[in-house]
MILUMKE-153002 format. One line per 2 residues: number of its first residue (from 0); for each residue x, y, z of C-alpha. Coordinates in steps of 0.1 Angstrom, whole numbers. Layout:
NUM) X:Y:Z  ...
//
This chain:
0) 1:-1:-2  9:35:-12
2) 23:56:21  31:86:0
4) 11:114:7  -25:116:8
6) -47:123:-23  -73:155:-17
8) -102:125:-24  -83:109:9
10) -78:140:31  -117:150:24
12) -135:181:38  -133:172:74
14) -92:180:73  -92:220:81
16) -61:240:82  -82:271:99
18) -75:257:136  -42:260:134
20) -47:298:117  -70:308:147
22) -51:288:175  -75:270:190
24) -62:235:177  -45:213:159
26) -62:197:129  -47:158:117
28) -56:130:101  -49:96:106
30) -47:69:81  -55:35:99
32) -46:1:76  -72:-30:77
34) -43:-48:99  -43:-17:120
36) -9:0:107  -11:40:116
38) 2:69:105  -7:109:97
40) -15:118:62  -19:149:77
42) -7:175:113  -13:207:119
44) 16:232:125  5:238:159
46) 14:201:173  50:215:183
48) 28:242:206  3:217:219
50) 28:188:222  64:193:225
52) 67:175:189  72:192:155
54) 45:183:128  71:168:107
56) 82:143:134  49:134:142
58) 42:125:102  76:107:102
60) 68:87:134  30:88:146
62) 40:69:181  56:101:195
64) 23:115:201  3:79:206
66) 31:74:232  21:103:252
68) -15:94:265  -8:82:294
70) -15:43:297  -46:41:308
72) -62:68:285  -45:55:255
74) -60:20:262  -95:36:265
76) -84:59:234  -85:25:215
78) -118:8:228  -129:43:218
80) -118:42:179  -133:5:182
82) -169:12:193  -170:42:165
84) -151:23:136  -181:-6:147
86) -210:18:150  -194:46:123
88) -202:76:144  -174:98:153
90) -161:100:190  -151:130:216
92) -127:122:245  -105:136:271
94) -71:126:276  -37:133:294
96) -6:138:276  23:137:290
98) 48:163:269  85:153:263
100) 96:178:290  75:161:314
102) 46:182:317  9:168:318
104) -14:182:294  -52:175:294
106) -63:173:254  -99:172:240
108) -96:146:208  -125:146:187
110) -124:126:150  -148:113:127
112) -138:80:110  -143:78:75
114) -136:47:52  -120:46:23
116) -121:23:-5  -88:7:-2
118) -104:-5:32  -87:19:54
120) -104:44:75  -94:73:70
122) -99:98:108  -103:133:99
124) -99:148:137  -90:180:159
126) -68:177:189  -74:210:217
128) -56:212:249  -81:220:278
130) -54:216:309  -69:256:313
132) -107:247:314  -108:219:332
134) -89:232:363  -109:261:360
136) -138:235:361  -127:221:385
138) -119:249:411  -156:259:404
140) -169:228:412  -146:230:444
142) -163:257:453  -197:244:442
144) -190:211:466  -179:236:496
146) -208:257:493  -230:227:495
148) -214:217:524  -214:251:539
150) -254:251:531  -253:216:543
152) -238:221:578  -266:254:585
154) -293:228:576  -308:250:551
156) -329:237:521  -329:256:488
158) -361:260:464  -371:281:436
160) -406:288:421  -410:297:385
162) -442:319:384  -447:314:346
164) -440:277:340  -461:270:374
166) -428:246:387  -409:243:417
168) -375:230:421  -362:222:446
170) -326:211:468  -320:173:480
172) -319:192:515  -353:206:508
174) -372:173:499  -360:159:531
176) -368:185:552  -405:176:535
178) -396:138:543  -394:134:501
180) -372:110:483  -344:130:467
182) -364:125:432  -394:136:441
184) -414:156:420  -437:183:432
186) -460:208:422  -467:243:443
188) -503:225:450  -480:198:467
190) -461:220:488  -488:238:500
192) -508:207:508  -478:196:535
194) -482:231:549  -501:225:585
196) -540:240:576  -539:263:606
198) -509:280:589  -517:276:552
200) -541:309:549  -509:329:570
202) -484:315:545  -505:317:513
204) -510:353:523  -473:362:525
206) -463:352:491  -491:363:475
208) -484:396:494  -447:393:484
210) -454:387:447  -481:415:440
212) -459:438:455  -440:430:426
214) -408:418:439  -387:423:475
216) -381:397:504  -407:382:529
218) -401:355:556  -426:335:575
220) -425:309:603  -448:280:597
222) -458:243:606  -456:215:580
224) -467:182:578  -441:165:561
226) -456:127:545  -448:101:568
228) -433:123:594  -443:147:625
230) -453:177:623  -420:202:621
232) -416:240:626  -396:262:592
234) -381:292:592  -388:303:550
236) -371:331:535  -379:342:502
238) -372:366:473  -392:378:448
240) -370:382:410  -386:406:384
242) -380:412:346  -395:442:333
244) -414:452:364  -431:418:364
246) -427:389:391  -407:360:374
248) -395:337:395  -396:335:436
250) -361:319:450  -354:309:490
252) -344:288:518  -354:267:544
254) -345:254:576  -357:232:603
256) -369:257:634  -384:231:655
258) -362:225:688  -359:265:691
260) -398:265:686  -402:239:712
262) -378:256:735  -397:291:728
264) -432:268:741  -415:252:771
266) -399:289:783  -434:303:779
268) -443:277:801  -420:280:825
270) -425:318:833  -464:312:835
272) -456:285:861  -430:312:879
274) -452:336:875  -481:311:887
276) -457:303:919  -451:337:928
278) -482:347:933  -495:319:951
280) -462:328:974  -471:364:977
282) -511:352:989  -495:329:1013
284) -468:355:1022  -500:380:1033
286) -520:351:1046  -490:345:1070
288) -485:384:1081  -524:389:1087
290) -531:355:1109  -497:359:1128
292) -505:400:1134  -542:390:1147
294) -527:366:1174  -495:382:1182
296) -492:399:1220  -461:422:1203
298) -440:429:1181  -415:407:1195
300) -439:376:1195  -448:383:1156
302) -416:384:1146  -408:350:1161
304) -440:332:1147  -437:347:1115
306) -401:338:1109  -404:307:1121
308) -433:302:1093  -412:314:1065
310) -383:294:1075  -411:265:1067
312) -418:276:1034  -379:278:1030
314) -374:243:1035  -398:231:1014
316) -394:255:987  -353:238:987
318) -365:206:983  -383:217:951
320) -356:238:941  -334:206:945
322) -355:188:922  -352:215:894
324) -393:218:895  -393:181:893
326) -417:164:918  -409:161:955
328) -412:128:977  -430:137:1001
330) -412:118:1030  -383:146:1025
332) -409:173:1025  -421:152:1065
334) -389:145:1077  -371:183:1071
336) -403:197:1078  -407:180:1117
338) -368:180:1120  -367:205:1146
340) -397:192:1162  -376:158:1170
342) -383:131:1144  -380:107:1175
344) -415:121:1188  -430:114:1155
346) -440:75:1143  -441:78:1098
348) -456:47:1082  -435:34:1058
350) -461:33:1038  -459:76:1030
352) -426:61:1012  -428:67:976
354) -452:90:974  -443:124:952
356) -464:151:953  -462:185:930
358) -437:219:939  -466:240:947
360) -485:215:968  -450:206:989
362) -445:243:1000  -483:247:1014
364) -483:212:1035  -447:216:1047
366) -462:249:1060  -490:229:1074
368) -470:204:1090  -446:233:1109
370) -475:248:1117  -495:214:1131
372) -462:204:1148  -458:239:1165
374) -493:240:1181  -487:201:1191
376) -457:215:1207  -475:244:1226
378) -509:227:1235  -510:194:1220
380) -492:158:1223  -457:164:1223
382) -462:195:1251  -463:160:1274
384) -432:139:1280  -451:109:1270
386) -469:126:1236  -466:113:1202
388) -478:120:1166  -486:91:1146
390) -485:100:1104  -503:74:1087
392) -511:66:1051  -543:60:1033
394) -564:63:1002  -593:80:992
396) -618:63:966  -606:89:942
398) -570:73:944  -558:107:960
400) -532:100:987  -547:106:1021
402) -519:114:1049  -534:109:1087
404) -519:132:1119  -530:115:1147
406) -520:129:1182  -517:110:1216
408) -505:112:1251  -510:150:1255
410) -534:172:1275  -574:168:1271
412) -583:186:1235  -606:214:1240
414) -628:216:1208  -622:247:1186
416) -590:262:1200  -565:257:1169
418) -581:258:1133  -575:295:1124
420) -546:294:1112  -546:262:1094
422) -580:271:1074  -562:301:1060
424) -533:285:1053  -553:261:1032
426) -572:288:1014  -543:306:1001
428) -515:274:996  -535:244:993
430) -567:241:981  -554:259:944
432) -525:231:942  -561:204:949
434) -556:197:986  -581:197:1015
436) -576:192:1048  -606:178:1078
438) -597:191:1112  -609:172:1144
440) -608:168:1183  -607:136:1196
442) -608:131:1231  -574:115:1223
444) -560:140:1211  -561:162:1177
446) -564:146:1145  -560:158:1109
448) -570:143:1074  -549:160:1047
450) -558:146:1010  -539:157:983
452) -531:145:949  -497:128:937
454) -476:139:913
//
């Protein structure tokens, strides 16, 4: 087979010298014989600039250029050429090539196969250096990945709404917020269908208001009901993009604020609870001062009694504070309150073990126990050497806890002498919390039946 210069028919119309002239790449033509032997029938003069090898050298020895292709890419190129010949279609591939000076450059090689009469195949092609373009693309891709990672770290979901096409597009994160798979397709109606029905009018009004205003920013907090999930709170920010004064696109972000909203609700509940407790505490203290003033003979005796009563409240409150607002053990209240009076004088039933009460009730109950113990020391069982007080447990038909205060061994009890303070304390400290007390004066001693809800 003649290996001389190709004829014009062999070169064909695909071979152009213009790429060399405009410095966009190197045109070439390769003739591949039926037995696989290759030779360049044309190599553009930019061969030297691209490959570090002159066009004449490449024409004389085509292997100079093929050997520059790194091995793994060379094998891939041969496979692609074979597929192109079999299908009779062109190929377009990017390969890495190592120049004679050792520098590795990326090249885009596009070629069209054309059969020749003698059974050979002419490959008319173009080689373009794409190293810089790939470097820019890699940098952009790196920036995109870093941006995605930053957005992912913030938990932001991205979305846009094409008003003309009536189409919405969501990022994977935004779909995850709504419990949707990454390949889910969504309409604006389906999105609105997942907004909590109580918040839907507000969300629609915000969107329509921003669009009707002809652009601008908006934000709205609302609940959603994800598919197959629990209700969540979202904070949605949006911006209306206009063209020629007409709204065209709405873009924005969504972020899950469920934990923040739950925290706000807990804080509001806590503030309400604190306000409630403060109000009750003030009411109890007012009752304490008023009742103590009525029965005190002088300022010093009033101070002594009032301080003792306030200390009993403080003792009970300390237990509530120690538990962080959680239910308080009844026995802890009983023992701490009665300890100054000598616990050996009290028979406390083990059946009271494990009973818990709410904090507000604990303060009132501690105050009541202190008052009954004080009266027992002054007038009742504890004023006698052999007198005792029993604290027993019972159950009421409603399932509430009943604690009996039973005095014995003291002086004879006179009916109607010691309930004034206890009654007033109950009004302000126990009954609002569900507590109740019945007093009785038995022949053996004073008794009280204290009933209250368990925590």
